TORKOL-4160 file (C-alpha; in steps of 0.2 Angstrom, whole numbers, padded with zeros to 4 digits, m for minus):
66
<pt num="1" X="0116" Y="0014" Z="0014"/>
<pt num="2" X="0125" Y="0030" Z="0012"/>
<pt num="3" X="0119" Y="0037" Z="0029"/>
<pt num="4" X="0123" Y="0021" Z="0038"/>
<pt num="5" X="0141" Y="0021" Z="0031"/>
<pt num="6" X="0143" Y="0039" Z="0038"/>
<pt num="7" X="0136" Y="0035" Z="0055"/>
<pt num="8" X="0146" Y="0019" Z="0058"/>
<pt num="9" X="0157" Y="0020" Z="0073"/>
<pt num="10" X="0147" Y="0034" Z="0080"/>
<pt num="11" X="0134" Y="0035" Z="0094"/>
<pt num="12" X="0116" Y="0040" Z="0088"/>
<pt num="13" X="0101" Y="0045" Z="0097"/>
<pt num="14" X="0085" Y="0037" Z="0090"/>
<pt num="15" X="0068" Y="0044" Z="0094"/>
<pt num="16" X="0052" Y="0034" Z="0098"/>
<pt num="17" X="0044" Y="0034" Z="0080"/>
<pt num="18" X="0058" Y="0024" Z="0071"/>
<pt num="19" X="0056" Y="0010" Z="0084"/>
<pt num="20" X="0037" Y="0010" Z="0082"/>
<pt num="21" X="0038" Y="0010" Z="0063"/>
<pt num="22" X="0051" Y="m0005" Z="0064"/>
<pt num="23" X="0040" Y="m0015" Z="0077"/>
<pt num="24" X="0024" Y="m0012" Z="0066"/>
<pt num="25" X="0034" Y="m0016" Z="0050"/>
<pt num="26" X="0028" Y="0000" Z="0042"/>
<pt num="27" X="0031" Y="m0002" Z="0023"/>
<pt num="28" X="0036" Y="0016" Z="0021"/>
<pt num="29" X="0051" Y="0015" Z="0033"/>
<pt num="30" X="0056" Y="m0003" Z="0035"/>
<pt num="31" X="0067" Y="m0002" Z="0020"/>
<pt num="32" X="0078" Y="0011" Z="0029"/>
<pt num="33" X="0076" Y="0005" Z="0047"/>
<pt num="34" X="0080" Y="m0014" Z="0044"/>
<pt num="35" X="0098" Y="m0010" Z="0039"/>
<pt num="36" X="0100" Y="0003" Z="0053"/>
<pt num="37" X="0094" Y="m0009" Z="0066"/>
<pt num="38" X="0104" Y="m0023" Z="0059"/>
<pt num="39" X="0120" Y="m0012" Z="0061"/>
<pt num="40" X="0115" Y="m0008" Z="0078"/>
<pt num="41" X="0113" Y="m0026" Z="0082"/>
<pt num="42" X="0130" Y="m0030" Z="0075"/>
<pt num="43" X="0137" Y="m0016" Z="0086"/>
<pt num="44" X="0143" Y="m0006" Z="0071"/>
<pt num="45" X="0133" Y="0009" Z="0077"/>
<pt num="46" X="0130" Y="0013" Z="0095"/>
<pt num="47" X="0112" Y="0019" Z="0098"/>
<pt num="48" X="0104" Y="0028" Z="0113"/>
<pt num="49" X="0086" Y="0033" Z="0116"/>
<pt num="50" X="0075" Y="0038" Z="0131"/>
<pt num="51" X="0065" Y="0029" Z="0143"/>
<pt num="52" X="0050" Y="0037" Z="0135"/>
<pt num="53" X="0054" Y="0027" Z="0119"/>
<pt num="54" X="0053" Y="0011" Z="0129"/>
<pt num="55" X="0036" Y="0014" Z="0135"/>
<pt num="56" X="0030" Y="0022" Z="0118"/>
<pt num="57" X="0036" Y="0007" Z="0108"/>
<pt num="58" X="0030" Y="m0006" Z="0121"/>
<pt num="59" X="0013" Y="0002" Z="0121"/>
<pt num="60" X="0012" Y="0002" Z="0102"/>
<pt num="61" X="0017" Y="m0016" Z="0102"/>
<pt num="62" X="0004" Y="m0021" Z="0115"/>
<pt num="63" X="m0010" Y="m0012" Z="0106"/>
<pt num="64" X="m0006" Y="m0021" Z="0090"/>
<pt num="65" X="m0005" Y="m0038" Z="0099"/>
<pt num="66" X="m0023" Y="m0038" Z="0105"/>
């Protein structure tokens, strides 16, 4: 959790891939992403992303849902 402690209180920009990995519960990244998104949900880290991320992660989620 070293990086998470460093970025607490800051605004970070997150690209599409971490959202997709988190939604898909990718075992290679979930161990890192779960605490990160937990801190974002707890409002300890402010995160921003692009509208493209919304469509990219939604598309991935819909594809896996079928």
